C-alpha positions as CSV (number, residue, x, y, z in Angstrom):
1,M,-1.3,0.5,22.2
2,N,-2.4,2.7,20.9
3,L,-2.4,2.5,16.0
4,R,-2.1,6.0,15.7
5,P,1.4,6.5,14.8
6,Y,0.9,3.2,11.8
7,W,-2.0,4.0,10.8
8,Q,-0.3,8.2,10.5
9,Y,3.0,6.3,9.0
10,Y,0.1,4.4,6.7
11,K,-1.3,7.3,5.6
12,D,2.3,8.7,4.0
13,L,3.5,5.7,2.8
14,F,-0.4,5.6,0.5
15,P,0.2,8.0,-2.0
16,F,4.0,6.5,-3.1
17,I,2.2,2.7,-2.9
18,A,-1.3,3.5,-4.3
19,G,0.9,5.4,-8.3
20,F,3.5,2.3,-7.7
21,A,0.2,-0.1,-8.0
22,I,-1.3,1.8,-10.6
23,V,1.4,1.8,-12.4
24,G,2.0,-1.7,-12.3
25,S,-1.5,-2.0,-13.0
26,F,-1.7,-0.3,-16.4
27,A,1.9,-2.1,-17.6
28,T,0.2,-5.8,-16.1
29,N,-3.4,-6.8,-15.5
30,L,-5.9,-6.4,-12.5
31,F,-4.8,-9.3,-10.8
32,W,-1.2,-8.6,-10.9
33,G,-1.8,-5.1,-10.1
34,F,-3.3,-6.1,-6.9
35,V,-0.1,-8.7,-6.4
36,I,1.8,-5.8,-7.1
37,F,-0.6,-3.1,-4.4
38,C,0.7,-6.0,-1.9
39,T,3.1,-6.4,-1.8
40,M,6.0,-5.0,-4.0
41,A,4.5,-1.4,-3.7
42,L,4.9,-1.2,0.0
43,F,8.6,-1.8,-0.8
44,F,8.9,1.1,-3.0
45,G,6.6,3.4,-0.8
46,F,8.8,2.2,2.7
47,L,11.7,3.8,-0.5
48,G,9.9,7.2,-1.0
49,F,9.4,7.6,2.6
50,H,12.8,7.1,3.3
51,V,13.8,9.2,0.8
52,F,11.2,12.0,0.5
53,K,9.9,12.5,4.4
54,K,12.7,10.4,6.1
55,K,13.5,13.4,8.8
56,E,9.9,11.7,10.6
57,Y,11.7,8.8,11.6
58,Y,12.9,10.9,14.3
59,F,8.7,11.3,15.2
60,Y,8.5,7.0,15.1
61,Y,11.4,6.7,16.9
62,N,10.4,8.9,20.3
63,L,7.8,6.9,19.9
64,G,9.7,3.8,20.9
65,L,9.1,2.6,17.5
66,T,11.3,1.5,14.5
67,K,11.6,0.3,11.2
68,W,10.5,-3.0,11.4
69,K,8.0,-2.2,14.2
70,L,6.3,0.0,11.5
71,F,6.5,-1.8,7.9
72,M,5.3,-4.9,9.0
73,A,2.8,-2.5,11.1
74,S,2.4,-1.8,7.5
75,F,2.6,-5.0,6.0
76,V,-1.2,-5.2,7.4
77,L,-2.4,-2.6,6.9
78,N,-2.0,-2.4,3.0
79,L,-3.3,-6.3,2.9
80,L,-6.4,-5.3,4.5
81,V,-6.8,-2.5,2.8
82,G,-6.4,-3.6,-0.5
83,V,-8.6,-7.1,0.3
84,P,-11.4,-4.9,0.2
85,L,-10.5,-2.7,-3.0
86,Y,-9.8,-5.5,-4.8
87,T,-13.1,-6.2,-4.3
88,I,-14.8,-3.3,-5.1
89,L,-12.0,-2.8,-8.6
90,L,-13.0,-5.7,-9.5
91,T,-16.3,-5.4,-9.0
92,F,-16.5,-2.5,-11.0
93,F,-15.0,-3.3,-13.9
94,Y,-17.1,-6.7,-13.9
95,F,-20.3,-3.9,-13.5
96,F,-18.9,-2.0,-16.8
97,F,-16.7,-3.0,-18.8
98,G,-18.4,-7.6,-18.9
99,G,-16.7,-10.7,-18.2
100,F,-13.3,-9.9,-17.2
101,T,-10.7,-12.0,-17.6
102,S,-7.9,-12.5,-15.6
103,T,-5.2,-13.5,-18.1
């Protein structure tokens, strides 16, 4: 199984995901920003890709990948990227800004 198309799709989604997650982190705290990054931001990334890069779906259809397969692979990749990113970000805030509470 070739993972390159899934990774390419996730790289195309990531600017939409990161943008929504950063806005969500500023609106809430760091913990809820992480939850938004791993769950809701993916839906907005999927919507952003659908609106702005809709014609690129033909590339994935030609490879035999449906939107559902792409979405599920992106969800798994988002968790694999999100957990280490969250721990690094949490460590950064703890070391540079002192005690950190998520409430």
